Steps between C-alpha positions, in 0.01 A plus 500: 500500500779253541786575738828575309731515797762229549597580860291564807464863601535615867296801611719740695417879466866591588631850427740525201666745260459454128768638264406570146671729244712687756196563726419352839144423613375404845250211519419155639560149374147357513613148414817330388614164368830367380435637147289806549336765717203739510598848614257777590652848490406780745489762216499310171639697209253530214601352161872490594537132587403261217501119458846379389686776682801399713486581871636398837360501856630460850326358803555810711393861552848644442817415300698506831311207649516295181420135557467359153477658152304332222532584125211433278264606231145649509254231374175671547322801656157496658307702760654285777861565403787392285579142420872430484702205371805450721808440285768497768571604862798629699553459872 
């Protein structure tokens, strides 16, 4: 299968919070690039998050220690986690 990514991914496994439809989920960013990320959630919701849904995530374990917030869109879901397209970020 040919690689579709345009940017190099960096493996990181850093804790994060994913915000989707007024809910907050704890997880980890498994890898990230300038245009996307793969996030694995601690307790993934079943059938709530779907490809095309808007979301955001922060590189932190709490809103109080916010470092950077990314807005994006769910691109795919697989057993490893959720693929996200990063649309913009705020510092």
